[in-house]
Structure formats: C-alpha cells, structure tokens
N, CA, C and O of each residue as an XYZ file, in Angstrom:
736
protein
N       0.848     -1.190      0.000
C       0.000      0.000      0.000
C       0.888      1.246      0.000
O       1.784      1.346      0.839
N       0.671      2.203     -0.916
C       1.490      3.406     -0.963
C       1.354      4.218      0.323
O       0.320      4.173      0.990
N       2.428      4.972      0.667
C       2.351      5.820      1.848
C       1.343      6.950      1.623
O       0.893      7.181      0.501
N       0.998      7.645      2.705
C      -0.058      8.661      2.636
C       0.281      9.779      1.657
O      -0.590     10.235      0.916
N       1.553     10.232      1.643
C       1.954     11.295      0.729
C       1.807     10.846     -0.721
O       1.306     11.592     -1.562
N       2.242      9.635     -1.005
C       2.122      9.092     -2.360
C       0.660      8.903     -2.729
O       0.263      9.205     -3.854
N      -0.140      8.410     -1.802
C      -1.571      8.205     -2.053
C      -2.245      9.535     -2.406
O      -3.067      9.592     -3.321
N      -1.897     10.599     -1.685
C      -2.457     11.933     -1.972
C      -2.078     12.374     -3.387
O      -2.919     12.879     -4.130
N      -0.827     12.185     -3.750
C      -0.359     12.601     -5.069
C      -0.999     11.787     -6.182
O      -1.228     12.303     -7.276
N      -1.290     10.518     -5.912
C      -1.848      9.642     -6.943
C      -3.296      9.981     -7.285
O      -3.792      9.565     -8.332
N      -3.973     10.719     -6.429
C      -5.396     11.000     -6.603
C      -6.138      9.668     -6.652
O      -5.998      8.852     -5.741
N      -6.912      9.440     -7.684
C      -7.666      8.194     -7.813
C      -7.057      7.259     -8.852
O      -7.716      6.322     -9.303
N      -5.803      7.505     -9.236
C      -5.149      6.710    -10.266
C      -4.492      5.468     -9.674
O      -4.099      5.447     -8.508
N      -4.384      4.444    -10.498
C      -3.612      3.267    -10.096
C      -2.135      3.662    -10.109
O      -1.761      4.677    -10.696
N      -1.307      2.854     -9.459
C       0.129      3.133     -9.437
C       0.692      3.143    -10.860
O       1.530      3.983    -11.187
N       0.240      2.221    -11.701
C       0.699      2.176    -13.092
C       0.315      3.424    -13.867
O       1.136      3.981    -14.596
N      -0.939      3.869    -13.712
C      -1.381      5.091    -14.395
C      -0.634      6.312    -13.880
O      -0.290      7.206    -14.653
N      -0.381      6.349    -12.571
C       0.344      7.462    -11.971
C       1.758      7.544    -12.542
O       2.218      8.623    -12.917
N       2.443      6.409    -12.606
C       3.793      6.382    -13.181
C       3.781      6.853    -14.633
O       4.657      7.608    -15.054
N       2.789      6.405    -15.391
C       2.675      6.807    -16.796
C       2.409      8.311    -16.910
O       2.976      8.980    -17.773
N       1.546      8.836    -16.039
C       1.258     10.272    -16.050
C       2.499     11.094    -15.708
O       2.736     12.143    -16.307
N       3.289     10.619    -14.748
C       4.529     11.322    -14.390
C       5.467     11.349    -15.594
O       6.046     12.388    -15.913
N       5.613     10.215    -16.254
C       6.488     10.136    -17.434
C       6.030     11.103    -18.518
O       6.840     11.833    -19.089
N       4.727     11.106    -18.802
C       4.181     11.997    -19.839
C       4.330     13.463    -19.447
O       4.716     14.294    -20.270
N       4.021     13.782    -18.186
C       4.107     15.171    -17.738
C       5.546     15.659    -17.807
O       5.808     16.786    -18.226
N       6.480     14.803    -17.392
C       7.887     15.193    -17.432
C       8.338     15.413    -18.871
O       9.068     16.363    -19.153
N       7.913     14.552    -19.776
C       8.254     14.722    -21.196
C       7.706     16.052    -21.718
O       8.402     16.779    -22.428
N       6.460     16.365    -21.364
C       5.844     17.622    -21.798
C       6.576     18.823    -21.196
O       6.879     19.785    -21.902
N       6.859     18.767    -19.891
C       7.523     19.892    -19.235
C       8.943     20.083    -19.760
O       9.398     21.218    -19.903
N       9.648     18.987    -20.050
C      10.988     19.091    -20.623
C      10.920     19.754    -21.995
O      11.746     20.607    -22.318
N       9.940     19.366    -22.794
C       9.735     19.977    -24.107
C       9.491     21.486    -23.955
O      10.093     22.292    -24.663
N       8.603     21.856    -23.024
C       8.283     23.270    -22.818
C       9.470     24.040    -22.233
O       9.686     25.201    -22.579
N      10.243     23.395    -21.345
C      11.439     24.041    -20.794
C      12.444     24.329    -21.905
O      13.021     25.415    -21.952
N      12.654     23.371    -22.792
C      13.566     23.593    -23.918
C      13.040     24.680    -24.848
O      13.811     25.457    -25.411
N      11.728     24.726    -25.001
C      11.106     25.745    -25.849
C      11.348     27.143    -25.293
O      11.662     28.066    -26.046
N      11.204     27.305    -23.967
C      11.388     28.645    -23.398
C      12.862     29.045    -23.403
O      13.176     30.227    -23.547
N      13.763     28.091    -23.248
C      15.186     28.426    -23.326
C      15.501     28.967    -24.724
O      16.186     29.981    -24.858
N      15.007     28.295    -25.755
C      15.221     28.773    -27.128
C      14.605     30.160    -27.325
O      15.190     31.021    -27.982
N      13.411     30.366    -26.745
C      12.740     31.671    -26.873
C      13.548     32.769    -26.194
O      13.792     33.818    -26.790
N      13.962     32.539    -24.963
C      14.732     33.556    -24.232
C      16.064     33.837    -24.917
O      16.495     34.988    -24.989
N      16.714     32.795    -25.419
C      17.968     33.015    -26.152
C      17.717     33.810    -27.426
O      18.506     34.691    -27.768
N      16.646     33.516    -28.122
C      16.281     34.271    -29.326
C      16.062     35.747    -28.989
O      16.410     36.631    -29.772
N      15.483     36.000    -27.819
C      15.221     37.376    -27.382
C      16.478     38.070    -26.854
O      16.423     39.232    -26.451
N      17.606     37.362    -26.858
C      18.884     37.977    -26.509
C      19.374     37.734    -25.095
O      20.355     38.345    -24.671
N      18.722     36.870    -24.371
C      19.142     36.588    -22.995
C      20.114     35.417    -22.954
O      20.049     34.506    -23.779
N      21.016     35.460    -21.977
C      21.872     34.318    -21.678
C      21.112     33.502    -20.635
O      20.737     34.024    -19.585
N      20.883     32.207    -20.928
C      19.999     31.393    -20.096
C      20.708     30.123    -19.628
O      21.376     29.433    -20.398
N      20.536     29.847    -18.346
C      20.962     28.567    -17.790
C      19.763     28.000    -17.036
O      19.176     28.682    -16.196
N      19.405     26.766    -17.333
C      18.265     26.107    -16.701
C      18.783     24.937    -15.873
O      19.527     24.091    -16.367
N      18.374     24.903    -14.592
C      18.837     23.872    -13.671
C      17.651     23.172    -13.036
O      16.605     23.780    -12.810
N      17.822     21.884    -12.748
C      16.803     21.168    -11.982
C      16.815     21.704    -10.555
O      17.866     22.062    -10.023
N      15.653     21.756     -9.953
C      15.503     22.175     -8.557
C      14.449     21.264     -7.939
O      13.471     20.924     -8.606
N      14.615     20.876     -6.729
C      13.620     19.990     -6.119
C      13.743     18.601     -6.711
O      14.711     17.898     -6.421
N      12.805     18.192     -7.518
C      12.818     16.869     -8.162
C      13.923     16.814     -9.215
O      14.461     17.841     -9.630
N      14.244     15.604     -9.631
C      15.302     15.448    -10.628
C      14.795     15.577    -12.062
O      15.595     15.565    -12.997
N      13.506     15.699    -12.249
C      12.908     15.875    -13.572
C      13.267     14.745    -14.533
O      13.371     14.960    -15.740
N      13.455     13.535    -13.990
C      13.790     12.382    -14.819
C      12.553     11.680    -15.361
O      12.647     10.911    -16.318
N      11.397     11.938    -14.760
C      10.187     11.237    -15.173
C       9.953      9.951    -14.405
O       8.988      9.233    -14.668
N      10.836      9.655    -13.451
C      10.691      8.460    -12.631
C       9.842      8.779    -11.401
O       9.848      9.910    -10.916
N       9.125      7.798    -10.908
C       8.329      7.957     -9.695
C       9.250      8.120     -8.498
O      10.124      7.285     -8.265
N       9.060      9.180     -7.745
C       9.775      9.400     -6.495
C       8.832      9.015     -5.372
O       7.702      9.501     -5.311
N       9.285      8.154     -4.492
C       8.437      7.724     -3.380
C       8.956      8.347     -2.090
O       9.984      9.024     -2.081
N       8.236      8.111     -1.014
C       8.599      8.731      0.249
C       8.095     10.156      0.283
O       7.215     10.534     -0.490
N       8.635     10.915      1.150
C       8.216     12.315      1.291
C       8.812     13.110      0.142
O      10.031     13.139     -0.029
N       7.975     13.747     -0.636
C       8.420     14.539     -1.773
C       8.094     15.993     -1.486
O       6.973     16.318     -1.094
N       9.063     16.860     -1.678
C       8.829     18.276     -1.386
C       7.976     18.904     -2.479
O       7.864     18.378     -3.587
N       7.395     20.010     -2.148
C       6.604     20.758     -3.119
C       7.423     21.914     -3.677
O       6.864     22.890     -4.178
N       8.744     21.808     -3.594
C       9.578     22.882     -4.116
C       9.487     22.918     -5.638
O       9.231     21.892     -6.268
N       9.693     24.082     -6.226
C       9.598     24.218     -7.684
C      10.598     23.312     -8.402
O      11.673     23.015     -7.882
N      10.224     22.881     -9.601
C      11.027     21.921    -10.357
C      12.283     22.514    -10.998
O      13.243     21.788    -11.258
N      12.285     23.829    -11.255
C      13.380     24.425    -12.004
C      13.907     25.691    -11.348
O      13.202     26.391    -10.622
N      15.184     25.957    -11.636
C      15.775     27.249    -11.357
C      16.323     27.755    -12.685
O      16.990     27.020    -13.414
N      16.041     28.993    -12.986
C      16.587     29.608    -14.191
C      17.507     30.745    -13.789
O      17.262     31.459    -12.816
N      18.557     30.890    -14.554
C      19.404     32.072    -14.444
C      19.316     32.733    -15.813
O      19.858     32.234    -16.799
N      18.628     33.855    -15.852
C      18.423     34.596    -17.097
C      19.236     35.870    -16.962
O      18.942     36.731    -16.133
N      20.280     35.976    -17.805
C      21.345     36.945    -17.620
C      21.899     36.689    -16.216
O      22.452     35.613    -15.993
N      21.788     37.578    -15.293
C      22.323     37.291    -13.956
C      21.213     37.147    -12.914
O      21.494     37.063    -11.718
N      19.961     37.118    -13.358
C      18.833     37.025    -12.436
C      18.413     35.573    -12.255
O      18.122     34.866    -13.220
N      18.388     35.140    -10.980
C      17.973     33.775    -10.662
C      16.517     33.784    -10.220
O      16.076     34.689     -9.512
N      15.780     32.770    -10.645
C      14.440     32.583    -10.110
C      14.018     31.135    -10.200
O      14.466     30.392    -11.074
N      13.143     30.743     -9.279
C      12.573     29.409     -9.237
C      11.248     29.417     -9.981
O      10.520     30.410     -9.961
N      10.939     28.302    -10.639
C       9.641     28.235    -11.310
C       9.214     26.799    -11.550
O      10.027     25.875    -11.569
N       7.934     26.647    -11.731
C       7.321     25.418    -12.217
C       6.681     25.736    -13.556
O       6.277     26.872    -13.804
N       6.591     24.751    -14.400
C       5.967     24.904    -15.713
C       4.535     24.400    -15.629
O       4.280     23.294    -15.154
N       3.609     25.221    -16.093
C       2.204     24.837    -16.176
C       1.743     25.046    -17.610
O       2.279     25.877    -18.344
N       0.741     24.274    -17.983
C       0.270     24.280    -19.359
C      -1.243     24.179    -19.391
O      -1.835     23.377    -18.669
N      -1.861     24.988    -20.226
C      -3.279     24.844    -20.521
C      -3.403     24.666    -22.027
O      -2.941     25.498    -22.808
N      -4.028     23.582    -22.411
C      -4.188     23.309    -23.835
C      -5.093     24.303    -24.538
O      -5.040     24.454    -25.759
N      -5.921     24.976    -23.761
C      -6.887     25.923    -24.317
C      -6.458     27.358    -24.008
O      -5.564     27.593    -23.194
N      -7.100     28.292    -24.663
C      -6.792     29.703    -24.462
C      -7.695     30.326    -23.399
O      -7.267     31.229    -22.680
N      -8.936     29.859    -23.292
C      -9.952     30.579    -22.524
C      -9.844     30.468    -21.008
O     -10.529     31.205    -20.299
N      -8.996     29.558    -20.480
C      -8.868     29.439    -19.022
C      -7.636     28.639    -18.657
O      -7.115     27.854    -19.449
N      -7.186     28.863    -17.428
C      -6.107     28.078    -16.842
C      -6.567     27.641    -15.461
O      -7.127     28.437    -14.708
N      -6.333     26.386    -15.132
C      -6.725     25.829    -13.847
C      -5.467     25.450    -13.078
O      -4.551     24.841    -13.631
N      -5.430     25.812    -11.805
C      -4.273     25.553    -10.954
C      -4.716     24.909     -9.651
O      -5.769     25.251     -9.113
N      -3.914     23.973     -9.137
C      -4.166     23.388     -7.826
C      -3.809     24.428     -6.765
O      -2.723     25.007     -6.783
N      -4.739     24.649     -5.848
C      -4.566     25.661     -4.810
C      -3.342     25.370     -3.940
O      -2.578     26.283     -3.626
N      -3.152     24.119     -3.551
C      -1.997     23.772     -2.723
C      -0.693     24.165     -3.416
O       0.195     24.738     -2.786
N      -0.576     23.863     -4.700
C       0.626     24.224     -5.449
C       0.835     25.730     -5.461
O       1.953     26.204     -5.261
N      -0.233     26.484     -5.695
C      -0.108     27.946     -5.728
C       0.406     28.480     -4.401
O       1.269     29.358     -4.369
N      -0.124     27.952     -3.313
C       0.330     28.395     -1.981
C       1.812     28.065     -1.781
O       2.552     28.848     -1.185
N       2.234     26.914     -2.277
C       3.644     26.538     -2.167
C       4.536     27.472     -2.987
O       5.627     27.826     -2.540
N       4.091     27.873     -4.172
C       4.881     28.791     -4.991
C       5.068     30.122     -4.272
O       6.158     30.694     -4.283
N       4.006     30.607     -3.652
C       4.110     31.860     -2.896
C       5.100     31.680     -1.747
O       5.955     32.535     -1.519
N       4.981     30.575     -1.029
C       5.877     30.274      0.099
C       7.337     30.237     -0.352
O       8.207     30.776      0.331
N       7.614     29.607     -1.497
C       8.975     29.454     -2.002
C       9.465     30.689     -2.767
O      10.642     30.771     -3.119
N       8.568     31.650     -3.026
C       8.956     32.801     -3.842
C       9.190     32.400     -5.286
O      10.052     32.958     -5.965
N       8.416     31.427     -5.750
C       8.596     30.874     -7.096
C       7.567     31.425     -8.073
O       6.479     31.852     -7.686
N       7.930     31.403     -9.316
C       7.066     31.835    -10.413
C       6.422     30.622    -11.083
O       6.836     29.480    -10.881
N       5.411     30.904    -11.875
C       4.847     29.916    -12.780
C       5.211     30.355    -14.193
O       4.932     31.486    -14.591
N       5.829     29.468    -14.937
C       6.022     29.685    -16.364
C       4.835     29.000    -17.022
O       4.748     27.773    -17.051
N       3.935     29.797    -17.543
C       2.671     29.289    -18.081
C       2.682     29.312    -19.598
O       2.998     30.326    -20.220
N       2.333     28.181    -20.177
C       2.060     28.092    -21.606
C       0.572     27.824    -21.742
O       0.022     26.987    -21.027
N      -0.079     28.525    -22.649
C      -1.499     28.249    -22.890
C      -1.798     28.332    -24.380
O      -1.071     28.957    -25.152
N      -2.894     27.679    -24.757
C      -3.257     27.616    -26.175
C      -2.384     26.652    -26.957
O      -2.269     26.761    -28.178
N      -1.770     25.709    -26.256
C      -0.835     24.780    -26.896
C      -1.523     23.660    -27.658
O      -0.901     22.988    -28.480
N      -2.819     23.457    -27.382
C      -3.479     22.243    -27.820
C      -3.179     21.187    -26.767
O      -2.418     21.426    -25.829
N      -3.778     20.032    -26.932
C      -3.616     18.985    -25.923
C      -2.381     18.164    -26.244
O      -2.403     17.277    -27.097
N      -1.304     18.482    -25.540
C       0.014     17.919    -25.844
C       0.490     16.923    -24.785
O       1.674     16.587    -24.747
N      -0.409     16.452    -23.932
C      -0.001     15.505    -22.891
C       0.559     14.224    -23.475
O       1.526     13.681    -22.941
N      -0.011     13.733    -24.539
C       0.451     12.483    -25.156
C       1.681     12.693    -26.032
O       2.574     11.847    -26.062
N       1.731     13.823    -26.746
C       2.827     14.066    -27.685
C       3.093     15.570    -27.772
O       2.427     16.272    -28.533
N       4.069     16.069    -26.995
C       4.353     17.507    -26.990
C       4.722     18.078    -28.353
O       4.535     19.272    -28.590
N       5.242     17.252    -29.249
C       5.624     17.764    -30.569
C       4.410     18.200    -31.392
O       4.561     18.830    -32.439
N       3.217     17.868    -30.921
C       1.988     18.275    -31.615
C       1.499     19.656    -31.171
O       0.356     20.023    -31.444
N       2.341     20.409    -30.500
C       1.978     21.746    -30.017
C       1.501     22.617    -31.177
O       2.019     22.530    -32.291
N       0.522     23.443    -30.902
C       0.020     24.386    -31.893
C       0.806     25.691    -31.724
O       0.477     26.518    -30.874
N       1.835     25.860    -32.535
C       2.699     27.031    -32.411
C       1.973     28.336    -32.736
O       2.349     29.394    -32.232
N       0.946     28.270    -33.565
C       0.232     29.491    -33.947
C      -0.590     30.074    -32.797
O      -0.758     31.291    -32.720
N      -1.099     29.233    -31.912
C      -1.938     29.735    -30.822
C      -1.234     29.736    -29.464
O      -1.766     30.274    -28.493
N      -0.047     29.140    -29.388
C       0.662     29.065    -28.109
C       1.154     30.431    -27.673
O       1.782     31.169    -28.432
N       0.845     30.738    -26.426
C       1.319     31.959    -25.769
C       1.995     31.541    -24.476
O       1.773     30.438    -23.976
N       2.819     32.427    -23.941
C       3.473     32.130    -22.667
C       3.543     33.391    -21.822
O       3.451     34.510    -22.326
N       3.707     33.180    -20.533
C       3.866     34.283    -19.602
C       4.455     33.760    -18.302
O       4.462     32.557    -18.041
N       4.940     34.675    -17.504
C       5.502     34.339    -16.200
C       4.626     34.995    -15.139
O       4.424     36.209    -15.141
N       4.113     34.168    -14.235
C       3.291     34.677    -13.136
C       4.177     34.732    -11.903
O       4.627     33.699    -11.408
N       4.427     35.944    -11.405
C       5.308     36.143    -10.259
C       4.575     35.833     -8.954
O       3.345     35.852     -8.911
N       5.331     35.549     -7.888
C       4.708     35.130     -6.626
C       3.641     36.087     -6.088
O       2.602     35.638     -5.606
N       3.879     37.379     -6.163
C       2.866     38.311     -5.644
C       1.590     38.285     -6.485
O       0.505     38.554     -5.969
N       1.706     37.972     -7.751
C       0.521     37.843     -8.608
C      -0.190     36.513     -8.356
O      -1.413     36.425     -8.460
N       0.590     35.480     -8.024
C      -0.023     34.204     -7.637
C      -0.856     34.418     -6.374
O      -1.981     33.928     -6.274
N      -0.295     35.157     -5.409
C      -1.027     35.452     -4.164
C      -2.312     36.215     -4.464
O      -3.351     35.947     -3.860
N      -2.247     37.160     -5.390
C      -3.444     37.919     -5.768
C      -4.482     37.014     -6.432
O      -5.682     37.179     -6.214
N      -4.026     36.071     -7.231
C      -4.925     35.123     -7.892
C      -5.644     34.262     -6.843
O      -6.844     34.009     -6.950
N      -4.897     33.822     -5.839
C      -5.483     33.020     -4.763
C      -6.593     33.803     -4.063
O      -7.642     33.251     -3.732
N      -6.350     35.086     -3.846
C      -7.341     35.923     -3.156
C      -8.574     36.195     -4.019
O      -9.680     36.329     -3.494
N      -8.393     36.276     -5.314
C      -9.486     36.667     -6.206
C     -10.494     35.552     -6.474
O     -11.690     35.819     -6.588
N     -10.029     34.308     -6.577
C     -10.903     33.241     -7.047
C     -11.304     32.283     -5.940
O     -10.509     31.935     -5.067
N     -12.549     31.871     -6.002
C     -13.097     30.913     -5.043
C     -12.616     29.509     -5.411
O     -12.806     29.073     -6.546
N     -11.993     28.794     -4.464
C     -11.557     27.425     -4.753
C     -12.748     26.484     -4.951
O     -13.823     26.689     -4.389
N     -12.533     25.468     -5.748
C     -13.547     24.440     -5.985
C     -12.830     23.115     -6.176
O     -11.638     23.091     -6.485
N     -13.537     22.028     -5.995
C     -12.949     20.705     -6.193
C     -13.034     20.348     -7.674
O     -14.113     20.336     -8.267
N     -11.872     20.057     -8.256
C     -11.778     19.767     -9.687
C     -11.592     18.260     -9.897
O     -10.557     17.708     -9.524
N     -12.590     17.592    -10.493
C     -12.471     16.146    -10.743
C     -11.249     15.765    -11.584
O     -10.651     14.713    -11.355
N     -10.872     16.603    -12.549
C      -9.725     16.281    -13.406
C      -8.409     16.286    -12.637
O      -7.413     15.734    -13.104
N      -8.403     16.911    -11.452
C      -7.217     16.967    -10.606
C      -7.458     16.222     -9.298
O      -7.038     16.674     -8.232
N      -8.135     15.084     -9.384
C      -8.351     14.240     -8.217
C      -9.202     14.877     -7.139
O      -9.042     14.571     -5.958
N     -10.107     15.761     -7.534
C     -10.976     16.488     -6.599
C     -10.201     17.348     -5.611
O     -10.707     17.668     -4.535
N      -8.991     17.719     -5.964
C      -8.230     18.652     -5.134
C      -8.796     20.057     -5.345
O      -9.396     20.355     -6.377
N      -8.588     20.911     -4.339
C      -9.041     22.288     -4.463
C      -8.234     22.999     -5.540
O      -7.004     22.940     -5.556
N      -8.940     23.667     -6.431
C      -8.317     24.380     -7.547
C      -8.930     25.761     -7.672
O      -9.974     26.056     -7.090
N      -8.265     26.595     -8.439
C      -8.867     27.852     -8.871
C      -8.739     27.912    -10.389
O      -7.826     27.343    -10.986
N      -9.672     28.610    -10.977
C      -9.700     28.756    -12.424
C      -9.574     30.243    -12.748
O     -10.327     31.071    -12.236
N      -8.615     30.561    -13.599
C      -8.401     31.939    -14.036
C      -8.874     32.051    -15.483
O      -8.328     31.389    -16.366
N      -9.888     32.887    -15.735
C     -10.379     33.034    -17.106
C      -9.473     33.951    -17.936
O      -8.754     34.791    -17.397
N      -9.526     33.772    -19.230
C      -8.737     34.564    -20.180
C      -8.912     36.060    -19.953
O      -7.961     36.830    -20.091
N     -10.123     36.468    -19.608
C     -10.400     37.893    -19.420
C      -9.617     38.504    -18.266
O      -9.543     39.728    -18.160
N      -9.032     37.683    -17.402
C      -8.247     38.187    -16.265
C      -6.745     37.977    -16.422
O      -5.984     38.371    -15.539
N      -6.303     37.377    -17.502
C      -4.868     37.103    -17.640
C      -4.038     38.368    -17.442
O      -3.028     38.333    -16.738
N      -4.439     39.471    -18.040
C      -3.657     40.708    -17.951
C      -3.527     41.225    -16.521
O      -2.628     42.014    -16.230
N      -4.413     40.791    -15.627
C      -4.301     41.178    -14.222
C      -3.119     40.490    -13.544
O      -2.614     40.974    -12.531
N      -2.679     39.364    -14.098
C      -1.688     38.544    -13.414
C      -0.378     38.347    -14.169
O       0.645     38.053    -13.551
N      -0.387     38.502    -15.485
C       0.843     38.300    -16.250
C       0.701     38.895    -17.644
O      -0.404     39.075    -18.156
N       1.843     39.193    -18.239
C       1.893     39.621    -19.639
C       2.024     38.367    -20.501
O       2.722     37.425    -20.127
N       1.363     38.356    -21.637
C       1.374     37.220    -22.561
C       2.240     37.526    -23.772
O       2.268     38.648    -24.276
N       2.947     36.492    -24.224
C       3.834     36.646    -25.369
C       3.671     35.467    -26.328
O       3.489     34.332    -25.889
N       3.736     35.730    -27.634
C       3.771     34.612    -28.590
C       5.196     34.064    -28.647
O       6.135     34.700    -28.169
N       5.340     32.907    -29.222
C       6.662     32.319    -29.447
C       7.265     32.953    -30.676
O       6.871     32.628    -31.796
N       8.212     33.852    -30.491
C       8.781     34.600    -31.598
C       9.870     33.848    -32.353
O      10.102     34.115    -33.532
N      10.548     32.900    -31.680
C      11.658     32.225    -32.330
C      11.204     31.180    -33.336
O      11.998     30.748    -34.172
N       9.938     30.763    -33.273
C       9.432     29.749    -34.197
C       9.374     30.342    -35.599
O       8.757     31.386    -35.815
N      10.008     29.684    -36.533
C       9.999     30.144    -37.922
C      10.974     31.279    -38.200
O      11.038     31.781    -39.322
N      11.741     31.689    -37.180
C      12.661     32.812    -37.378
C      14.024     32.357    -37.898
O      14.837     33.177    -38.325
N      14.268     31.052    -37.860
C      15.588     30.551    -38.290
C      15.768     30.616    -39.777
O      16.820     30.232    -40.288
C-alpha cells in the first residue's frame, strides 16, 4: 500500500497510471522548458536552466516529496525558481490551490504556456500558432489566490483548484507569442 503522501499525489489513479502520467508530464515539461530556453535566447538573454527539487527524470519518487519548484533559471544574472504549467486551451487556466500556496511560500514563479493544444500524449503536436506564454510572479499568484473561489476539480483528483479566465490574464501576467518559431 502506498504511503499517505504518495496516495495523496496519486489522486484516484492506479500506481501504473500514476507512473505513466509522471512520465508523460515530465516529457511535456521538458519539451516546454527547452522551448522557453530557445525563446529567451532568441530574445537575446543568456539562459541557464537547472533542476531544482525533483530530478525531472520522469521516474516515480516515493517517500516524502517536497513541493519545491522543479526548475531554477538564471536569465542573464537574475535567478528565479519556477514550475511549468500548461493549458491546452486559451480561454482558461486551472491551478491546484496547494501548489499555488507553495509557490508563494517558495517565492517561485509559474512559467505558463497556454493555447498549446492537448500535448499531454505528444508535446511535438503543439500548436505554435496559438501558443502563448507568460511568467506569473509570486505576488501575482497570491493575488490570484485571493481573487478566485476554490472548488474541487475532478480532473485533478478532486483537489481544491482555482480557475483563471482569459479575461483576467492581464491582471496577473503579460502574454507573449513564441517569436523564435519560424525565425531561423
């Protein structure tokens, strides 16, 4: 029987499905991390991306797992922690409330991609024409937590979530298209 922390993370998934989801999510996040490095370099920044917290290998980590952000970036000389989040659609982004609170606690950002299409199975199928990205800073994450009423989201194991509609994106982050695509 999995430990309580692992059971919480698994939601209602079997251990096999959970492992598969971790592998797919890591593949997607690695793809998006590489995409943003190329974008920032195209925009003229010197970028170094480092693992933080988890090893980002896609393997199941058991035991007590921290909620620390997955990545540290050094962009020019500025360091910051972040997690990568993705919404396949443009009209809304859904976030787990617990994760948002942890980002505020850690002083971490969210690197958000939205309008990507549904790339969980195959990140290479990203819709470059509709994909946008933005960085949500910790103080804006805190404001988002205050603005929206939490609800239980079945797609996220009935964990408490908040939903941010497209009409409010500008309140929390600036949006950018992927400029480096097709520029080579």
